[in-house]
N, C-alpha and C positions, 0 to 999 in steps of 0.2 A: 801369693798367700803370705810370703815372708813379710812384705811391707804392711799387709793388713794386720798381722799380729803385732808388729812393732809399733804401728800407729796406735792401735788400741791399747797396748801395754803402756804407752807413754802417759796415759792419764791415770794409772792406777795408784801412783805415789809410793813412797818408801814406807815400809812398815816398821823399820827399826833403824832410824838415823841417829847416830851418836855424835857427841862432841859439838853441840850447838854453840855457836859463837854469839853470845849476847852482848859483847862489847867489841871494841875495835872499829870505830866509825871511819868511814871513808871520807876523804876531803872532797868538797864540792869542786866541780870543774871551774877554773878561773874565768872562763868566758861565758859561763851560764848566767842568764839574767836573774838577779836575786828577787824572784817573785814577780818581776815585771813581765808582761806579755811580750813575746818576740814579735817584731813587725814582719810584714811580708817581705820588705826589703832585706831584712836580716836572713830570712829563710832563703830567699832567692840567692843571696850572696853565698850562704853556706852550701847550698845544693849545686852551685856552679864552681865551687872551689875543690880542686883535687884532694880527695879525702879517703882514708882507709879505715874501715870499721871491722870489728870482730863481733860475731854473733854466735853465742853458745846455745844450741838447741839439739834436742834428740829426735825431732820430727824427720822421718825419712824423706829424702828427695825434696826438702824445702828449698834446695838450690833453684828449683823451678820458679818459685815465687820470688826469690831474691833476684833472679834474672830479669823478672818484670820490673823490679825496682831499679836495677842498674840500667835497664833500657830507658826508663823514664829519666833517670839521673845519671848520665854516662860519666860524670866526673867523680862519682862515688863508687868505690870498690869495696865489696863486702866479702870477708873471709868467714865461711861457715865452719864451725867446729863442733863435733859431738864428743864431749868429754865423758859421756856416760849418762845413765838414767838413775833417778832416785839417789841413793846414797853417794855414789861416785860424783855425780853432777854437783850436788850441794856441798860436798866436802871440798871439792876443787874450787868451787865458787867462793866459799867462805874463806878458804886458805888464801886465795888471791886477794880478796878484800882485806883480810887482816895483814897481809904482807905489804899492801899498798902498791902492788905491781902485778901485772899479768891478768887482771880482770878484763872481761870483754866489755864492749860498749853496750851491747844488748844481750839479755839472757832470758831464757824461758824459765818461768817459775810457776809452780802449781799454786792455786789460790790459797791453800791452807798455810803455805810457807811465806806468803807475802808479808804478814805482820812481823815475822822475825827479822826480815831484812829492813823493814821500816824502822823497827826498834833500833837497829844498828846504824841508822841514817845512811844506809848503803844504796838506796834507790833515789832516783831523781824524780821530783814532782813534775809531772808532765802537763800540769795545768797551764803554765805560761806558754807552752808550745801548742796550745789549741786543742789539747785532748779533751777538755771538758765539753767542747762543742760536739763531740761524738756520742755523748751519753744517750741521746735519744735513738741512736742507731743500733742499740743492743738491748736484749731482754733485760728488764730492770734488775732482776736478782743477780745476773752475771756482772752487770756494771757495778753494783754495790760491792761485789767481791774485790774489785780493784780500786774503788773509790768509796770507802765507808764514811768519809767525811768530805771536806772541801778539796782535799788533794786527790790527784789521780796518779796511782803508783805503777800502773801497767795498762796494757791494752788487751782486752779479752781475746783469747785465741780459740779455745774449745771448751765445751761443757759436757756434763753427764747427767741430764735429767733422767730419773729412774723409771723403769717400766718392768713388765713381766713378759719374758719370752717363754713359750711353753710348747710342748709336743702335743699337737691336736689329736694325733692318733692314740697316744697313750692315755690321755684324759678321756677320750671317747670309749676306750676299752673299760674304763671305770664308770661309764655312764654319765660323764660330764661333757655337756655339749657347749657350754659357754664358760669363758674364763671367770674365776671367782671375782665377784665385785667387791666383797668385803673380806677382812681378815678372818672373820668368823666362818665365812663360806670357804675360805682358803684352807682353814684347819680341817673342815669337814671333807673337802676334796682331797687333802693330803692323806687322810685315813682311807678313803675310797681307793685312791691310786695305789697305796702300799698294799692294801688287802687284795685288790683285783689284779695288779700287774707286777708287784714286787719292786717297782721303781720308787724312788724318792721323788716327791713333787718338786723338791729343790735342794740345794746345798747351802748351808751357812758356813762360809769359810772360817775356820777356827781362828785364824790370825788376821782376818780381813777387817781392819778397823774402818776403812772407808765405806764398806757396805753397811755396817751397823750404824755408823754416824749418819749415813743416808736415810736409814730407817727412822732414826731420831728426828732428822730434819723433816721428814714427811709427817711425823706425829706431832709436830709443833713444839718439840723439845728444844730448849736453848741451852745446851750443855756448856757453851763457852761464851765469854765476852771479854772485850779489851777496849780500853778507852784511848788507846794510841800512845799512852805514856807509861804510868807505873801501876795502874790498877787493872786487875783481871777479875773476871767472874768465872767461877768453876762450880758447875751444878750437874755433874754427870750422873748423880744418884737421885735426881728429882723424882717426884711421884710419876710424872709422865715417862721418864726414862725407865723406871722400874716396871711400868705397865708393858712397855715394849719388851723388856728383858724377860718378864714372866711369860709372855706369849711364846717367845722362842724357846725358853726353857721347857715349856710344856710339850711342844712339838718334838724337841730333841729327845726328851726323856721317854716319850711314847714311841720313839723309833720311827717317826714319820718323815723326818728330814735327816740328811747326813751332815757331818761336820768336817768333811775332808778339807785339807789345805788346798786352796785353789791355785790355778795358773801353774800347774806342773803336768807332767805327762799322764799321770793317773787320772787327774781331773779332766784333762782333754779327752781321754778315752771314755770317761764316764758320760760326757756330753754326747759323744759319738755313738756309744753303745746303748743308750737308753737307761743307764743307771739313774740319771737325773731326768725327770720329765719336764723340767723347767729351769729357768735361771732368772732370778730377780736381779736385774742388772741396770746398766745405764745406756744412754743413747749410743755410745760407742760399741756396745755389746753386739748388736745385730750383725755388723760387718765382721767383727772378731769371730763370732760363732760360725758364720758362713765359711770362714777360712779354716775353722777348726774341725767342723763336723760335716764335711762336704757330702758324705754319703747319706745324710739325712735330709737332703734338699727337698723342699716341698712339704715337709712334715711339721715345720715350726710355724707358729703364729706369734704376734705381738699384741700386748694389751697394756693398759695402765696398771699401776700397782693397785692391789686391793686397798680399800679404804677402811679406816677405823670406824666410820659411821656411814650407813647407807645414804647415798645421795651426795656425799662429799666428792670433791675432785681436786686433790692436792697430791703433790709429789715431793721428793727430796732430790738431792744431787749427789753424785758419786764421781769425783774426778774433775778434770779440767785444768787448764793452765792459761797463762798470759805471758806477754813479752814485756819485760821491764828494762828501763835504761839505768845503768849503774851511775851513781853520783860521781864516780871518778872519771867518767868519760871525758876525754879532751875535746870531743866533737858532739856536744849534747844536742845541737839542732839536727844534725844529720842522723844521729842515733834515734832521736825522737821521731823523725820522719820515717825511718826504717820500721820501727815498731808499729807506727800507725799504718803504713802502707801494707805491710804483710797481712795485717788482720782487718783492714778496712777497705782497701781498694777492691772494687767489685770483682774484677777478674781474679785477683789473688785470693780473696776470701772464698770464691766459688771453687777454685782449684784445691784449696785446703780441704773443703768439704767433699769433693768428688774424686780427688786423686790421692790425698793423704788420709781420707776418711776420718777427719776430725769433725766431731759434731759441732755445728756452728752456733755461736751466740748472736750473730748479726741478724737483725729482723729482716733485712733485705734478702738474705739467702733463705731464711726460714719461710719466706713468702713467695719465693721464686718457683714457678712450676717446674723449671728444669731440675730442681732439687726435690721438692716435696711430692711431685706427681710420679716419681719413679716407682715402677712396680717390680717387686722382688720375687723372682721365681722361687728362691729358697724359702720364702714365707708365703707360698701359695698365691703369689700375685698381689699380696698386700702392699699398700703404700706406707711402708714402715717409717720413712722419713717424715711424712705428714703426721703420723700418729705422735712421734716424739716431738715434733714442732708444737703440736697442741699440748702435749704434756709439759713442755718447757714453760708455757704460760702459767702453769699451776704451781711452780716451785716458790716456796716462801722467800720473800725478798730480804727478810731480816734474819740472817744467820752469820755468826761471826766465828773467828778462830782465835786461839791463844797465840802469843808470840813465841811459843816453844812447842810447836806441834811435833817436832822431831821426838821430843821426850814423850809427848802424849801417845804417839803411836807405839813406841817401844814399851811404854808402861802398859798399854792395852794388851800387848802380846803376853806380858808377864801375868796379868790379872785375868781379864776376860778371856783372852786366847786360851790360856791353860784350862780354865773352867769349862769353856765350850767344848774343847777337845775331850775333856773328861766327862762330858754330859752332866755337869754340875749345875748349881744354882747361879744363873747369870746375874740375877738381881743382887745377891749378896756380894758378888764380885764387883759390882758397881761401887759399893761402899769402900772396898779396898782401893779401887782405882781413884775414887774421890780423895781419899786420904793421901795417896801417893802424889797426886797432882798438886794438892794444896801444900804439902810439905816441900815439894820441889819449887813451887812458885815462891813461897816465902823464903826459902834458902837463896833464891836468886834475887831477892830484894823487892819482889812485887807485893803490893797490897792486895789481899784476896777478899772479895766480897762474896 
């Protein structure tokens, strides 16, 4: 259960990361091909030359996948280091980059933080190393997260397409026999559940920016944009975003959902005790919940997120990460091959999905009966992996991040987080958030559209 929790927590992201380094570029490795594709002869030479690599990652027991790599390439030795998750990981990574020494060859980076490292020219473009040939092997929206343009900045490792985990028994007590198909039905069900059982149909974490952004993503809202250079788009208070905000404000102020801070002991107890009759979460959630609320085995079910319009079939994403090669690596070919192998080799990718419980972005794993046909006793025998594999195909492919998401998340806590906790007007808080983000962007020298 310890590994399950750590694996799931790895995709949640830091809510308040400070001290973003927007400058301090790393030098490119002297032996890296300047935009020219490496040849197979160069790869063969690099992979048969005694080499030591350093890999920073928080994935538990990823040494198992590294061992597969070292078995295939016995001349390459990889040192795996966990320097922390969230804030500690990124602080140490940026400090090493700024110092010009001590940075790893390969580092795990969550999707939303990739643009900030691209801005600092800290990542190696993996296109010359054959990474672009892998694009068709991943769900399109996940690949777009690492390759929004011609360059490939990392190899996708895990994703978090969103769905609805719910207590079938609690909903049944409220006369609800099917999971709500629309958000309108969800609101009606929330009232019935609270009235009949005393449970909240779900919890909206007061400081959980990733969950709210995932709701925006599902609704087709495009709050962020970045051209890869100096121009950003900030539109967190758009009409669409305010429609989402007004929906949650209504449920909160009617006392139909809770706003507890999530991922702490009280929240875990709420999942186990029935305080919450559901959890609107991501594909990493089912395994995490299974390890958190063991005593409720067999009572939970999984379904897609409710839709804004009947007949729709769309979702958003919450969490996920990729493995990137640092531009400062003195062994770019070997490092690029490590990042690709860990996340693309068939055996390694399957192990990540079934041993580390990272939800896979690779289409081969998402179509493999060994993964999708698993029946979960915790979810009443439901094939939960298959459900989320289907949901993964419904995530909007066109979603971008700002190159200062560290500040975005900390600003979210100060604005929306405070208002949600106080059961205030989330829509009005979006205006405050918009103003803060625009002011910050302009102060950093960005042109804001």
